[in-house]
N, C-alpha and C positions, 0 to 999 in steps of 0.2 A: 290437826297438822295441815290444814288447807289454808296456809298463811296468805296465799295469793288472793283468796276470796276475802279474808279478813282485812287486807290492805285496801281493797276496793270499797268495802263498807266503811272503813276508817276514814277514807277521803271524803265520803259523804257527810260523816259526822263532823269532820274538821271544818267543812264549809259552814255547817250550822253553828258550831262553837265560835268560829272566827267572825262571821259576818251577820249572824242573826241573834245569837244569845250573848256574844262578847264574854264568854266564859273562858278566860285565858288559862285558868288553872286546869280545867278539864282538857283544854286543847293541848297544853304542854304534856300532860299525862298520856294523852292519846298519841301524840307524836313520838313519845318515847317508846310506846308499844309498837308503833309502826317501824321504828328503827330496829327494834329487836326482831320483828318479823322478817325484815329484809336480811338481817344477819343470819337468821335461821335458814332462810332459803338457800343461802350460799354455803353454809357450813354444816348443817345437819343433814344426815343421810336418812331419807324416809323409806320405809318398806313399800315395795310395789305389790299391790294385791293382784290376784289373778281374776280373770273374767270367765264365766262359764255360760254356755248355751244350753238351755233346758227345754226340751220339747215334751208336751203332755199329749199323748195320743190315746184315742179310745173314747167310747161313749160313757165310760164310767166316771169321767172327771166332770166337775161343774162346768157350766157353759162358758164362763168368762175365761177359762184357761184351756178348754177342750180344743185339741188339734191346733194348738198355737205354740210358738217358740218365744222364749223370753231370754234376755241376757241378764245374768246375775253378777253382781260385784262381790267377790269373796272377801272374807276377813283377812287381817294381816297374817301372813305366813300360813294361810289355810290351804292344805292340799286338796286335790280333787276328790280323793277317797273320803276325806273328812266331810267335805261339802255334800257328797252323795249320801253319806250316812245321815247327815242332818236333814237332808231333803226327804229321804225315804221314811224317816220317823213320822212325817206329816201324812204320808200315804202308805200305811203298812201293807196294804193289799196290792200295791203297784208292783209291776215287774220291770226290772232294769233291762234295757235293750243292750245287746252286745256290740252293735255296729253303729257307725256314725253316718251311714248313708240315709237319705230320706226314706221314711217308711212307705209301704204301699197302701192301697186303699183297704186291703183286708184288715190291717191293723187299725186304721183310722175309724173304720165302721164297726169294729168289734165291740163287745160289751165290756171288755176288761179295761185295765189301766196299764199303760206302758209309758215309762219315763226314759227319755234319751238325754244323756248328759256328757258333754265333752268341753275341753278348754278351748277358748278362742283368744285371739291376739288382738288387742286394740290398735287401731290405726291412728297415728299421730296427726293431729290437725292443729297446727300452730296458729295462734291469733295473728291478725295482720300487722300488729305493732312490731313483731320480730321480722323486720324486712332485711336484716343482715345476720350473719352467724353470731350466735351468743354461746355462753358457757353451757356445757352439758348439764351442770347442776341446776340451771334455770329451766332448761328444756325438759328435764326428766319428769317434772310435775305434769306436763301436758301429754306425756306418753301414756299415762294411766288415768288422767282426769280430763274432764270436759271432752270426752270422746263419744262419738255417736256411730262410728263404723267399726265393725269387727270382722275378722277374717279367720277362716279355718282352711288349712292346706292338707290335702290328702294325696299321697303319692300313687300314681297309676302307671303301670307298665304297658307299653305298646310295642308290638313287633316281637321278634325273637329275643329271648333272654341271652345276654352276653355274660358268660361266667367270669371273664377277665375284667370287665369294666361295667359296673351296674349303672353308671351315670349316662351311658350313651342313649338308653331308651327310657329314662326316668322322667315321666311327665308329672306335672303338678296340677291337680284339680282344686282350684281355690274358690271357696264359697264366701261371699261377702254379705254380712248382715248389717242392716241399718235400723237403729231403734227409733222409737217415737220421740224420745227426748235424750238429751246428753246425760251421761253418767259420770259421777254420781249426782243424783238429784234429791228430791224430797223422799224418794224411795231408793232402795239398793237394787232394784230390778225394774226393767221396762220391757214392753212388748216389742218384738221385731215387726217392723212395718213392711220391709221389702227385702228380698233375697235375690241375688243374681250370682252366676257362676262364670268363671273364666278358666281357660286352660293355659298353662305355661309350659313352653317347650323345654327340653333338657338344657339347651344352650342359655336360654333366658334364666332358668333356675340357677345355672352356674354363675352367671353375671350377678344375679341378686345375692347369692351366697357370698361371693367375693366382696361385694360392696358392704354387706353387713359385717363381714369379718374386719375389713379395714376400718369401718366406723367404730367397731368395738375396741380395736387396739387404740385408735385415736382418742376415744372417750376415756379409756383407762389411763392413758398417758397424761391427759389434761387433769384428771383427778389427782394423780400423784404429783404433778407440778403445783397444783393449788394447795395440796395438803401433804407435806412430806411425812407425816406420821401415819399414813395409811399402811395397813399390813401388806406384805409383799407376796403372800401366797397366791391370791387370785391372779396377779400379774405373772407369776412363775408358771402357773398352769396354762394360762392363755398363750404365752410366748412358746412354751415347750410343745404345746399341742400343734402349733403351726410350723415351728422350725424343725423339730425332730421328725424325720420321715418314718421312724419306727412307730410313732404314736398315731398319726392320722393319715399319713401318706401324702399330705400336702395337696398341691394342685396338679400333681403328675397325672392323676386320673382324667382331669380336664384335657390335658395335652394329648393323652392317648385317644380320647373320645372325639375331640373337635378339631385338633390341629393337624389332622392327617390329610393327605392328598385326596383320599377317597371321600371323606366327609365334605371337603371344600368343593369337590367336583359335583357331588350330589345335591348340595345346598348352596347354590350360588347367591341366593338372596340373603344368606347369613354372613356375608363377608364383613359388613360393618360391625355386626355383633361380635364376631371373632376378634376384630381389632380392639373393640372396647374391652373384651375379656383380657386380652394381652396387656392393655394399658393398666387395668386394675391389678394384674399380677405384678407389673413393674412398680406400681405405686405402693405395693405392700412392703417393699424393701426399706424405704426410708422410715416408715412407721415402725417396722420391726427394729431397725437400728436405734431409733430413739428409745424404744421400750427396753432394749437390752442395755443401753447406756444407763438408764435409770435403775434397772435391776442390778447392774454392777456396782452402783453407788450405795445401794441399800442392802445388798446381800450380806448375810452373816458368814462367819468363817466356816460354820458347819455346812452351809450350802455352796461354798466356793467351788468344789469339784463339779457340782451340778451346773453352776453358771459357766464354768470353763468349757464343759461339754456342749452347752447350748451355744456358746460363742463359736466353737469349732464347726458345729452344724450350720450356723448362720453364715459363716464365712464361705462355705461351699455353696450354699443356696444363693448367696449374693453374687458370687462369681458367675454362676450359671444363668441367673435371671438377667443380670446386666449385660451379659454377652448376647443373649437371645432377644431380649425385649427392650434394651436401652436403659439408660440411667435416669432416675428421677431425683429431684432435690426435695428437701423437707419443705412442706408448705409454710407460708409466712405465719400462720396461726401459732405453730409451735414455737417459732422464734420469738414472737411477741410474748408468749407465756414465760419464756426464759429470760426476757429482757433484751432490749434493742442493742445494748453494748455491754461488755464486761465491766466489772467494778473497777478494774485497774485503769480503764479509760476515764472513768468519772473522777477517780482520785487524782489523775494527772493534772487536773485543772483547779483543784482546791487544796488548801493546806490541810495537814492532818488535824490541827486543833481548831480550825475555823471552817465554818460552812460557807464563808464568802469567797468569791473568786478573787484571784490576785489582781491588783491594779498595777499601773505603770510604776507608781512610787515604790511599791514593795519589792520589785524585782531586784533592785540594787541593794536592798537592806537585808536580804536572806541569803546566807552563804550556802555553798554546796553541801556542807556537812550538817546543815540545820542548826548551826550555832549562831547566836545573835551577833550581828556585826556592830551593834550600837550598845554601849554600856547601859544597863538598866532596862533593856527591852527584851522581851521573850522571843523576838524575831518573827512572830506570826501575827500579832494584833496590829492592825493599821491604826495609827494615831493621826489626828489632824495636824497639818503643818502650820503651827502657830508660831509667830516670832517670839523668841525668848531673849532676855538680856544676857549678853555674853561679854566677858572681859577679854579683850584682844590687844595684843601689842601693836599690830599694824595690819593693814590689808595685805601687804606683801607676805607676811607670815601665814595668814589664812590661805592665800593662794598656794604657797609652798606646801602647806599641810594637805591641801586638797589634791595637789598633783601626786604627792606620795600615796595618798589614799586611793587615787584612781589607779595607780600602778598595782597596788595590792589587790584591788578588786578585779583588775584584768587577769591577774594570776588565778584568782579564785574562780572566775568565770570559766576558765579552761577546764576546771574540774567539775563543772556542772553536770547534772544527770541529763539523760536524753530528753526527759519531759521539760526540764528548764530550758534546754536549747531550743526546743520547739516553741516554747512560750516567748523566748527572746526574739526569735525570728519573726513572730507575729507582730511584735511591737517595735521592731527595729526602725520602721519608717517614722513611728511616733516619736521615738527618742531623738532621731536626727532633727526633726522639725522643731522639737523643744530646745535642743542645744543651739540651733541657729537663731532662735528668737532673742530679742534684745532683753538683757537682764535688768532687773529693777533693783536698785541699791537702796536699802532702808538704813537710815542712820538715826542714832538717838544719842543725845548728850547726857552723860551721867555726871552729876556734880559730886566731887569727892567730899563727902561728909566725914570721912575718917581716913587715916593714912592708908595709902595703897599697899597691897600685898606684895611680897617678894615675887620675883619672876617664877620661881619654882612652883609657888602656890597657884599662880595664874595658869600655868600649863596644866596643873592637876585639875583645876576647876573646869578648864576648857574640855579636857578629855572626859570628865564625868558628867558634865551638864549638856554637852552637845547632843541633841536628840534627833537631828536630821542632817542629811548630807548637804553640803553647800557646793553648788556647781561652780567651776571657775568662770569668771567673766571674760569676755573678749578683751584683748589689749586696748582697743579703742575706747572701751567704756570704763576703764580704771580711773579712779580719781585720787589725786594726791591728798593724804590726810592732812588737815590743817594742824598747825602746832598748838593745839589747845588741849584741854582735858581729853583723856582717851574716850573714844566713842566706838560703838559697835557697828560694823558694816556687814550686813547680811545680804547675800544674793541667792535667789532661788528662781527656778524656771516658772514662766507663766503657763498655766494649764487651763 
């Protein structure tokens, strides 16, 4: 399932097939595989293996592992207990150490075998090509692959124990291990080449915890936006654990420990860090709001009371946080996932049965109730304005019909929807300029090869065959029809 590595090798092969061997059949098959790999990266959820630090202490071990620490990559869904059992089967005489602290010289120089094993967390090291934020589904691969640094955090208490608030004096002793090569490699385990330790103050630990919580909420929101079919249970547990004060207590413990006058007076150097923690608390509200919105859309009727209680708790939390720490808006990344504008906005500029935008010519041909204003037309498909032969009694009759038609269209335009009115306003200036332009009169002589039809039939033909609207000509451009055989006069605007 390391599709990222397969894609890199596939690109090397593609270069050979395309430019060296000219084997296009193999190239096409390879490109199809690459396309499938890219799709898998985005859609398939891969299990994240755990990493374990294993120390072999004592003179009873072989020299190549004696008093050394190694980082092992566990199997899929393998727990630490199962890994330890598998490890101890290789060394049945070894004794498992109970503590995670580094052993003393007495153990290292003893003749026995002592194995120390504990879980470590890999440190994300993104490749330089990701110079801007990308989807969590893409980044998740690099959280457990191509990693070389691992950390283990151990809580340490300093000073007097506070029974009311354990966060006030909770320090973190963090050990960072760097392996000789990146994992996974040709082996599933590599030796640790360097170890160093840092101490994290209680306030820094609180900032880190809040940042991780916000990232976790944001990542889960993105997963549900990308895949609406994801189960809702993990989202329910995450949101309820943060919102409901009866579950976790929220960040009230941080307020009691660090936002007091006493702490601020004793730790003047932590003023900036306290402001950062307040900012992270304020930023959690829009993330929670988005998560609860998604939860409300996907929740089942059986869980509806649970959701309503969570909403009530969140309402109280939101009022309190926004009053104390200010209001934050949802970051743009969430808006982009949901779309830059709603669908109704998109529909307002396209017809329901056509993906093409409306042109100037189609505005007057579509009525407000979506019924075709021209016989024989569906009202939506734009047809080319081509001259057709028409039987007309005179130009005056055409002008009179057009004036009547214009009056009817003006009445219809009053009943237009809001979207049509917006569209008409956009093109108002264009219509005016077209009406003021000089009309072109096309005339064509039709020789009567058979007796002319009665007037009633001529009117019927006109009403059924006229496929486009004829705009009235200015009075100065009207021409008197000559007293010869009937001819058709068509006038339409220059576009």
